[in-house]
C-alpha positions in Angstrom: -17.1 -39.7 36.9 -18.6 -40.7 33.6 -17.5 -39.3 30.2 -21.1 -38.4 29.3 -21.2 -36.0 32.2 -19.0 -33.8 30.0 -21.2 -34.3 26.9 -22.6 -30.7 27.2 -25.6 -30.1 24.9 -24.4 -27.3 22.7 -26.6 -25.8 19.9 -25.6 -27.1 16.5 -24.7 -23.6 15.3 -21.9 -23.5 17.9 -20.3 -26.5 16.4 -20.4 -25.0 12.9 -19.4 -21.5 13.8 -16.1 -19.6 14.2 -14.8 -20.4 10.7 -12.7 -17.2 10.8 -11.4 -14.7 13.3 -13.6 -12.0 14.6 -13.0 -8.6 12.9 -14.5 -6.6 15.8 -12.4 -8.1 18.6 -13.0 -11.0 21.0 -15.3 -10.9 23.9 -14.3 -11.9 27.4 -16.3 -13.7 30.1 -14.9 -13.1 33.5 -15.7 -15.6 36.3 -14.7 -15.1 40.0 -14.5 -18.4 41.8 -14.7 -16.8 45.2 -17.9 -14.9 44.6 -19.3 -17.1 41.8 -20.0 -13.9 39.8 -19.8 -13.8 36.1 -19.3 -10.6 34.0 -19.2 -9.9 30.3 -16.7 -7.6 28.6 -14.4 -7.1 25.6 -11.0 -8.8 25.6 -9.3 -5.5 25.1 -10.5 -4.7 28.7 -8.5 -7.5 30.2 -6.1 -5.1 32.0 -8.9 -4.3 34.5 -8.3 -7.7 36.1 -4.5 -7.7 36.0 -2.3 -6.4 38.8 1.3 -5.2 39.0 3.6 -8.2 39.7 1.2 -10.7 38.2 2.9 -13.0 35.7 1.1 -14.3 32.6 2.5 -17.7 31.5 2.2 -18.1 27.7 3.0 -21.0 25.4 5.4 -19.8 22.7 5.1 -22.9 20.5 4.8 -22.0 16.8 2.3 -23.8 14.5 4.1 -25.3 11.5 2.5 -25.6 8.1 2.2 -29.3 8.7 -0.3 -30.5 6.1 1.2 -31.7 2.9 -0.4 -33.2 -0.3 1.1 -35.8 -2.5 0.6 -38.7 -4.9 1.7 -42.3 -4.8 4.8 -42.6 -7.0 3.6 -45.7 -8.8 -0.2 -45.3 -9.2 -0.8 -41.6 -8.8 -3.3 -42.0 -5.9 -3.7 -39.0 -3.7 -2.5 -38.7 -0.1 -2.8 -36.1 2.6 -0.1 -36.0 5.2 -0.2 -34.3 8.6 3.3 -34.1 10.1 3.2 -34.7 13.9 6.8 -34.8 15.2 10.3 -34.8 13.8 11.9 -38.2 14.5 15.3 -37.4 13.0 17.0 -35.6 10.1 14.3 -35.5 7.4 12.3 -38.2 9.2 8.8 -37.4 10.6 6.0 -39.2 12.2 2.8 -38.3 10.4 -0.9 -39.1 10.0 -1.5 -40.3 6.4 -4.8 -40.5 4.7 -5.9 -42.8 3.3 -3.9 -44.9 5.7 -4.7 -48.3 4.2 -2.9 -47.4 1.0 0.2 -46.1 2.9 1.9 -49.5 3.5 5.6 -50.0 4.4 7.9 -48.8 1.6 5.1 -46.8 -0.1 6.7 -43.7 -1.8 4.7 -40.5 -2.0 5.7 -37.6 -4.3 5.0 -34.4 -2.4 3.1 -31.8 -4.3 3.5 -28.0 -4.6 0.5 -25.8 -3.8 -0.5 -25.9 -7.5 -0.4 -29.7 -7.3 2.8 -30.2 -9.3 5.6 -32.6 -8.3 8.0 -30.8 -5.9 10.9 -33.3 -6.3 10.6 -34.3 -2.7 9.6 -37.9 -1.9 8.3 -39.4 1.4 8.8 -43.1 2.0 6.9 -45.0 4.7 9.6 -46.7 6.9 7.5 -47.7 9.9 4.0 -47.8 11.3 3.2 -47.5 15.0 0.3 -48.9 17.1 -1.7 -45.7 16.6 -1.5 -46.1 12.8 0.9 -43.2 12.4 3.6 -43.5 9.7 7.2 -42.7 10.0 8.2 -40.9 6.7 11.7 -40.5 5.4 12.0 -37.5 3.1 14.5 -37.4 0.2 15.1 -34.7 -2.4 15.6 -31.9 0.2 18.4 -31.0 2.6 15.9 -30.0 5.3 12.2 -30.5 5.0 11.6 -27.9 7.7 12.7 -25.2 5.3 10.5 -26.5 2.5 7.4 -26.6 4.7 7.0 -22.8 4.3 6.4 -23.1 0.6 4.8 -26.6 0.4 2.8 -26.9 3.6 -0.6 -25.7 4.7 -1.7 -24.4 8.1 -3.5 -27.4 9.7 -6.8 -25.8 10.8 -8.9 -27.7 13.4 -11.3 -30.3 11.8 -14.4 -28.6 13.2 -13.9 -25.4 11.3 -15.2 -27.4 8.3 -13.5 -25.7 5.3 -10.8 -27.1 3.1 -9.5 -23.7 1.9 -6.8 -22.2 4.1 -6.4 -18.5 3.5 -3.3 -16.3 3.9 -5.2 -14.7 6.8 -5.3 -18.2 8.5 -1.6 -18.6 8.3 -1.1 -15.2 10.1 -4.1 -15.4 12.4 -3.7 -19.0 13.5 -0.5 -18.1 15.3 0.1 -16.2 18.5 2.0 -12.9 18.3 4.7 -14.3 20.6 5.1 -17.7 18.9 8.8 -18.7 18.6 9.6 -22.4 18.9 8.2 -24.3 15.8 6.5 -27.7 16.5 2.8 -27.4 17.0 0.1 -28.7 14.6 -2.6 -26.7 16.5 -2.4 -23.3 18.0 -2.5 -22.6 21.8 -5.7 -20.7 21.1 -6.1 -18.7 24.3 -3.1 -16.7 23.1 -4.7 -15.7 19.8 -6.5 -12.9 21.5 -3.3 -11.0 22.3 -1.8 -8.2 20.1 1.5 -6.5 20.4 -0.4 -3.5 21.8 -2.0 -5.6 24.5 1.4 -7.0 25.6 2.9 -3.5 25.7 0.0 -2.4 27.9 0.5 -5.4 30.2 4.2 -4.6 30.6 3.4 -0.9 31.3 1.1 -2.0 34.1 4.0 -3.8 35.8 2.8 -7.3 35.0 5.3 -9.8 33.5 5.3 -12.4 30.8 6.9 -15.9 31.2 7.3 -18.2 28.2 6.9 -21.9 28.3 6.8 -24.3 25.3 4.4 -27.2 24.8 4.1 -28.4 21.2 0.4 -29.1 20.6 -0.5 -32.3 18.9 -3.7 -33.6 17.2 -4.6 -35.4 20.4 -5.9 -32.1 21.8 -9.0 -32.5 19.5 -9.6 -36.2 20.4 -12.8 -36.8 22.4 -12.7 -38.9 25.5 -14.5 -42.1 24.5 -13.9 -44.3 27.6 -16.9 -44.8 29.8 -15.1 -43.5 32.8 -12.9 -40.4 32.7 -10.2 -42.1 34.6 -9.9 -44.8 31.9 -8.9 -42.4 29.2 -5.4 -42.8 27.8 -4.0 -39.2 27.5 -1.9 -38.2 24.5 1.8 -37.1 25.0 3.2 -33.7 24.1 6.7 -32.3 24.3 7.4 -29.4 26.6 10.2 -27.2 27.9 10.4 -24.9 30.9 13.3 -22.5 30.9 15.4 -21.1 33.7 14.2 -17.6 32.7 10.6 -18.6 33.1 11.1 -20.3 36.4 12.9 -17.1 37.7 10.2 -14.8 36.4 7.5 -16.8 38.1 9.4 -17.1 41.3 9.9 -13.3 41.4 6.2 -12.6 40.8 5.1 -15.0 43.5 7.6 -13.6 46.0 6.2 -10.1 45.3 2.6 -11.2 45.8 1.7 -11.6 42.2 -0.6 -14.2 40.7 0.4 -16.9 38.2 -2.1 -16.5 35.3 -1.9 -19.3 32.8 -2.7 -18.3 29.2 -4.3 -21.5 27.9 -4.6 -25.1 29.0 -1.2 -25.9 27.5 0.6 -23.5 29.8 -1.3 -25.2 32.7 -0.1 -28.6 31.6 3.5 -27.6 31.6 3.4 -25.9 35.0 1.5 -28.6 36.7 3.5 -31.4 35.1 6.7 -29.9 36.5 5.3 -29.1 39.9 4.0 -32.6 40.4 7.4 -34.0 39.5 9.2 -31.9 42.1 6.8 -31.8 45.1 5.2 -28.5 44.0 8.4 -26.8 43.0 9.1 -25.5 39.5 12.5 -26.5 38.0 13.7 -25.9 34.5 13.8 -28.8 32.1 12.3 -30.5 29.1 10.4 -33.7 28.5 7.1 -35.2 27.5 3.8 -35.0 29.4 0.6 -36.9 29.3 -0.8 -35.2 32.4 -4.7 -35.5 32.5 -6.3 -32.9 34.8 -9.9 -33.6 35.6 -12.1 -33.2 38.7 -11.1 -33.5 41.5 -7.5 -32.5 40.6 -5.6 -30.0 42.8 -3.5 -27.2 41.2 -0.1 -26.4 42.7 1.0 -23.4 40.7 -1.7 -21.7 38.7 -3.9 -19.0 40.3 -6.0 -17.9 37.3 -6.7 -19.2 33.9 -7.4 -17.6 30.5 -9.0 -20.1 28.1 -11.3 -20.4 25.2 -14.6 -22.3 25.1 -14.0 -26.0 24.3 -15.5 -29.0 22.7 -17.8 -31.3 24.6 -16.1 -34.5 26.0 -12.7 -33.0 25.5 -9.8 -33.2 27.9 -9.6 -29.4 27.7 -13.1 -29.1 29.0 -12.3 -31.5 31.9 -9.2 -29.5 32.8 -11.2 -26.2 33.0 -13.9 -28.0 35.1 -11.2 -29.1 37.5 -9.8 -25.6 37.8 -13.2 -24.2 38.6 -13.2 -26.2 41.8 -9.8 -27.6 42.6 -9.8 -30.7 44.7 -13.6 -31.1 44.4 -16.1 -32.8 42.1 -18.3 -29.8 41.5 -16.4 -28.2 38.7 -18.4 -29.9 36.0 -21.7 -28.4 37.3 -20.1 -24.9 37.6 -18.7 -25.0 34.1 -22.1 -26.2 32.7 -23.7 -23.1 34.2 -21.1 -20.8 32.7 -21.4 -22.4 29.3 -25.2 -22.0 29.4 -24.8 -18.3 30.1 -22.2 -18.0 27.4 -24.6 -19.5 24.9 -27.4 -17.1 26.0 -25.0 -14.2 25.6 -24.0 -15.5 22.1 -20.3 -16.1 22.7 -18.3 -17.7 20.0 -16.8 -21.1 20.8 -13.6 -23.0 19.9 -10.4 -21.9 18.2 -11.5 -18.6 16.6 -14.0 -17.9 19.3 -14.1 -15.8 22.5 -12.3 -16.1 25.8 -13.0 -16.8 29.4 -10.9 -15.6 32.4 -11.3 -17.6 35.6 -10.0 -15.8 38.7 
């Protein structure tokens, strides 16, 4: 299958839209794979498609304020840092712009939000094959604590605005986020409120938490000519004993496993493939790449947003529409065309789709 098969032609206004959350609530497109029927509703109506004993599997990773600003200690040149992953005590792998000026031993004075020197310095100690820098931070006992006052919420690049508002810091975070580590939100979960979760529990459905720390690779387009030639990014995950037990009980009672977002799918299917279809608690790293004609071992239904053309997320959803077959791309193209006609909003702050 060629990458250009997933280069859906979306109207330009879809690329530039969704700069902020909806104030009137999200919409929900519901697609039934058995009947091939599609319906249009409001997200607040999602309980109509849930059953007692179903389990919703959510990614509880928390977005950290991972974007920092700074100046070169010697020349005063400006840098932008996006922290990717903690490598040790006060050491982080990061994307640094402009990269050409961030050579080994370069020292960057981290700035406060009003662009004053914070007293914290980042020194480039290593550069990997991807061009990411390993930064050692001094002047602080624990950078993770300082991020709350110095860092910015790393909004997706396609939102197209430099200013991050206080509303972004609150809204670009799921209500059940706990484990800090992501640089992008698991956006399917942004639609849930505390009231929605209470209603789901009252219905008799359950919530199981997994963790997958979302990295910037989630936005990277697939550039290889063939989908199978794409090198997938790695992300850290954890599946707890409690989550495994909750899912097992739901399945035993006849409930469905409903993955909230592609990140939850990646955790469940990574673990299932490692253990002959069985879920076992554990932690690790995954570079699983699900695309047609991939089968699915655990997930029965998927709640997801509308994704970028040529993205690995789009390919995962295509595979889920027709597990084990090559026809998912055509099915998703038809659904997206209908969503465009119905004026759904796409991407992180957009609307949602439930595939049953």
